[in-house]
Structure formats: structure tokens, C-alpha cells
C-alpha atoms as one frame of an Amber mdcrd trajectory, in Angstrom:
protein
  55.585  76.448 119.941  52.072  77.859 119.679  50.995  81.121 121.295  49.302
  80.821 124.671  46.228  83.081 124.485  47.158  85.886 122.056  44.105  86.879
 120.010  43.881  88.372 116.529  42.588  91.592 118.069  45.535  91.787 120.459
  47.903  91.355 117.529  46.146  94.065 115.537  46.194  96.444 118.505  49.875
  95.733 119.159  50.813  96.395 115.533  48.956  99.727 115.613  50.555 100.754
 118.914  54.018  99.776 117.688  53.572 101.867 114.562  52.497 104.887 116.604
  54.597 104.655 119.763  57.588 102.558 118.706  56.762  99.778 121.171  53.985
  97.409 122.215  53.373  94.711 124.816  51.701  91.407 124.005  50.744  89.436
 127.136  50.477  85.668 127.502  52.581  84.734 124.494  53.838  81.848 126.589
  52.397  80.619 129.867  53.956  81.532 133.242  54.835  77.832 133.600  56.678
  77.869 130.287  58.445  81.084 131.281  59.651  79.410 134.474  60.925  76.426
 132.485  62.860  78.771 130.192  64.400  80.500 133.237  65.619  77.143 134.533
  67.138  76.310 131.156  68.640  79.799 130.958  70.603  79.270 134.162  71.887
  75.977 132.767  72.864  77.833 129.594  74.833  80.270 131.763  76.781  77.392
 133.273  77.455  75.895 129.859  78.537  79.253 128.464  81.075  79.675 131.246
  82.262  76.076 130.792  82.996  76.909 127.155  84.991  79.958 128.187  82.396
  82.600 127.270  82.062  85.019 130.218  78.631  86.065 131.497  79.799  89.399
 132.875  81.518  92.029 130.733  83.032  94.879 132.707  82.994  97.216 129.691
  79.240  96.735 129.247  77.730  96.542 132.748  78.624  98.339 135.991  78.808
  95.203 138.145  78.540  91.420 138.098  74.909  91.489 139.249  74.172  91.987
 135.551  74.356  88.499 134.020  74.563  88.244 130.242  74.346  85.046 128.230
  75.302  85.081 124.567  74.902  82.494 121.775  71.596  81.365 123.250  70.580
  79.448 120.148  73.717  77.351 120.373  73.193  76.526 124.047  69.610  75.177
 124.135  66.972  74.420 121.464  64.299  76.262 123.463  65.901  79.532 122.375
  65.720  78.504 118.726  62.017  77.962 119.318  61.535  81.376 120.877  63.450
  83.351 118.243  61.149  81.858 115.594  57.939  81.947 117.666  55.028  82.728
 115.287  53.740  85.665 117.348  57.175  87.259 117.441  57.705  86.624 113.726
  54.333  88.151 112.850  55.217  91.311 114.760  58.633  91.423 113.096  57.211
  90.984 109.605  54.560  93.640 110.208  57.385  96.128 110.786  60.201  94.889
 108.528  58.316  93.059 105.776  58.369  89.377 104.929  62.152  89.193 104.664
  64.390  89.879 107.642  67.501  88.630 109.426  68.069  87.664 113.037  70.649
  90.126 114.313  71.227  88.839 117.850  69.655  86.809 120.667  70.977  87.239
 124.184  69.828  87.170 127.802  70.146  89.809 130.502  69.444  88.717 134.072
  69.284  91.611 136.550  70.057  90.329 140.033  69.467  92.499 143.135  72.010
  95.301 143.081  72.425  95.408 139.296  72.918  98.863 137.787  72.058 100.572
 134.516  74.179 100.208 131.389  74.807 102.995 128.875  71.906 104.704 127.127
  71.605 103.690 123.467  69.358 102.719 120.598  70.007  99.394 118.889  69.979
 100.941 115.434  72.608 103.512 116.476  74.936 100.569 117.234  74.442  99.062
 113.784  74.480 101.929 111.330  75.206 105.659 111.160  72.449 108.241 111.108
  70.120 109.319 109.691  67.798 106.618 111.027  64.830 107.033 108.728  62.750
 103.926 109.286  62.254 100.821 111.412  65.243  98.954 110.030  65.515  96.875
 113.197  63.515  95.906 116.250  63.821  93.928 119.454  61.427  91.320 120.793
  61.980  91.211 124.546  60.831  88.028 126.288  59.789  88.647 129.892  60.574
  85.510 131.871  59.657  87.181 135.180  57.133  89.864 136.011  59.054  92.963
 134.983  58.720  96.332 136.714  60.868  99.331 137.611  62.092  98.069 140.964
  63.479  94.774 139.645  65.273  96.321 136.676  62.765  96.762 133.860  64.176
  98.129 130.611  63.876 101.918 130.692  63.045 103.837 127.497  62.477 107.396
 126.321  58.956 107.810 124.890  58.922 109.199 121.360  62.680 108.792 120.880
  62.105 106.563 117.843  61.397 109.807 115.984  64.971 111.015 116.499  66.786
 110.596 113.216  70.276 111.752 114.208  72.687 111.610 117.144  72.507 115.400
 117.376  68.892 115.115 118.557  69.777 112.930 121.543  70.013 114.965 124.775
  72.985 114.741 127.105  73.070 111.573 129.196  71.937 113.382 132.353  69.015
 115.042 130.579  68.049 111.894 128.681  67.919 109.786 131.838  65.351 112.180
 133.310  63.025 111.157 130.466  63.242 107.400 131.050  60.173 105.340 131.956
  59.966 101.553 132.497  58.524  98.847 130.295  56.342  96.825 132.672  54.885
  93.432 131.746  53.938  90.076 133.228  55.959  86.885 132.868  55.180  85.269
 129.507  54.757  88.606 127.726  56.802  90.024 124.896  57.716  93.668 124.462
  58.323  94.688 120.845  60.626  97.706 120.593  61.622  99.766 117.555  65.376
  99.719 116.978  65.386 103.535 117.014  63.949 103.773 120.541  66.553 104.987
 123.053  66.726 102.835 126.163  68.883 101.259 128.852  68.719  98.498 131.427
  67.090  99.441 134.713  68.531  99.091 138.219  67.314  96.181 140.330  66.681
  97.791 143.722  64.850  94.815 145.251  66.341  92.652 147.967  65.567  89.234
 146.496  63.869  89.457 143.062  65.717  88.560 139.884  64.595  89.759 136.476
  65.395  87.691 133.377  64.824  89.083 129.895  65.688  87.648 126.489  66.471
  90.103 123.702  65.752  88.883 120.183  67.030  91.472 117.703  65.903  91.414
 114.081  66.796  93.680 111.188  66.087  94.407 107.555  68.101  92.093 105.286
  70.331  94.860 103.943  71.647  95.651 107.432  74.596  93.755 108.854  73.669
  91.846 112.008  75.212  92.428 115.426  76.414  88.795 115.519  77.599  86.605
 112.655  75.494  83.609 113.630  76.679  81.576 110.679  80.125  81.501 112.294
  78.922  81.144 115.859  76.650  78.152 115.361  78.066  74.638 115.373  77.445
  72.231 112.508  75.364  70.103 114.900  73.094  73.061 115.660  72.795  74.047
 112.005  71.397  70.583 111.246  68.478  71.258 113.617  67.430  74.552 111.988
  64.204  74.854 110.048  64.470  76.197 106.480  63.028  79.516 107.677  65.463
  79.836 110.543  68.384  79.083 108.236  67.328  82.040 106.105  66.791  84.346
 109.089  70.190  83.477 110.556  71.982  83.976 107.242  73.277  80.408 107.255
  72.420  79.835 103.602  74.513  81.183 100.745  72.085  83.903  99.706  71.910
  87.151 101.632  69.632  90.001 100.615  69.124  88.824  97.057  65.900  90.314
  95.736  64.671  91.727  99.015  65.641  95.349  98.633  62.862  97.852  99.291
  60.657  98.419  96.263  60.095  96.443  93.104  63.029  94.922  91.288  62.133
  94.214  87.670  64.450  91.222  87.558  62.075  89.377  89.892  58.785  90.764
  88.609  56.437  88.074  87.308  56.290  88.026  83.540  59.441  90.086  83.023
  61.136  89.460  79.740  64.462  87.678  79.880  67.421  90.048  79.399  68.902
  90.134  75.964  72.151  88.253  75.502  75.223  90.461  75.640
């Protein structure tokens, strides 16, 4: 699935902004027509998820059933396997995490009119204890509708990716005063540092839904939020590209040789170890 109209300059600008601000928006990654097609397939995925017995509303996660969540997207429709490995998304991921990474999660959140905000969090705080010293994870958010405050845009705290410990996070009431919305057009992606504190917004419109896909990626040493190797069927695994098999951790190898820094074992020209 090729990018729509993303230019090299837009990519360069987005990488620089992400590095500085902990987030960036890239418009027109897919066309509005493609975004609408994905929305239609997303609603069908919701029906299939419920048919399989996987609920699309979790009362411990969201305040009411106007928040629709769809899990195991890559199992439900091949279009989501295309999006999680979209070259523009992957380039942004690799610019932050390096060439090697893992797919941590891929889910959908549809905010219907009346939906409320979930708990404030950072993705990295859900995966590992502090201190959070680097961009060990990030989210690529696919905007399938025009996304703005009134229809439930993701709300974030500017600069919060610099917080390295839970002790730096203000109380919930104080933190929510700092929230501002990510706003973007349908077909855009929002790339968000895993350390950035955020929450879902409230949809206060009368008749506008807001569908977002959240593709979470992390450094290969960090355990993913979902064990995709278990969750994917054998039929789906057969459709995966070699790259996607690696990113989903379906192959035998995990983080072999991809620790930060240079490992002499893999350095070109290294002498073979002496026999014991």
C-alpha cells in the first residue's frame, strides 16, 4: 500500500518534530476514500469480533459503551496487516526505534457521540517501570475520520515525554488541565512517543463518530502488550510477509543481536571464539 502524497520533505519535518516534541502529524498517508473503506471494514471487524466472543466494550477501560474497541485487528481483516506495515509508518518507527522493532499492539477505538474519556496514561508506563529514559515505544495513530476536540480527539500533555518517572506526573485533576487535542484530517497519521501522557477525548457532538487505529511498536527488548504469536491463527500467519513475521515475533528468534550498541559477536570480521 503506497503512500498517498507524503513527500520526502514532509517525512524529514515530521521526524524532526517528533524528536523535539514527542509527536508529529503526517497528512495524506492514505486518501480520504481509502480511509472511508477502512472504516467500513472496521465495522465489519467489530461484528466478527463479537461473533467470536470478543467484546467491543470493556467496562474497566471505558466509562460507557459509546467507546467501541476492536482488538486483534490483524486477525480480522488483511487491510489492517497492510496498515501496520505501511512504509510511511515503518519509516517513522525506524527513525525513532532503529531498524529492528516489534509490533506491540494494534487496536481500534471508535468514539461515538456521548463517549467519555478513559484514564490518563502513557503507553510506556503500561509496559515497563520507570525510569523511562528513551523512546522505547511509540504509537502510530491512523485517523479514519477528521479528528478534532469535539468528536473525541486523543488529548495529550505537551512536553510530558520528558517525564522520566511516575513521581513527575501531576495529580489526575491537575494533569487534565494541561491536555490539548491532536487534530488531523482523515487519512493522516499521528506519531506519538510512548512516553507522552494522553487519554481519549470526549465526543460531545450529536452525530459525528471518530474512528482511530492505534498501532503500537516497541524496541525489541521490550515485551509487547499483546502476544500476537498466540493470537494469530495459522491461516493468518501464512499470509504474513517475512518482515511482518519478524515484527510480530512469530519467528523463533526474538531480540537476538539487536541490543543497543555494538555486539562483537556480530561485528564483521570478528574472529571466531576459541574452542572451550
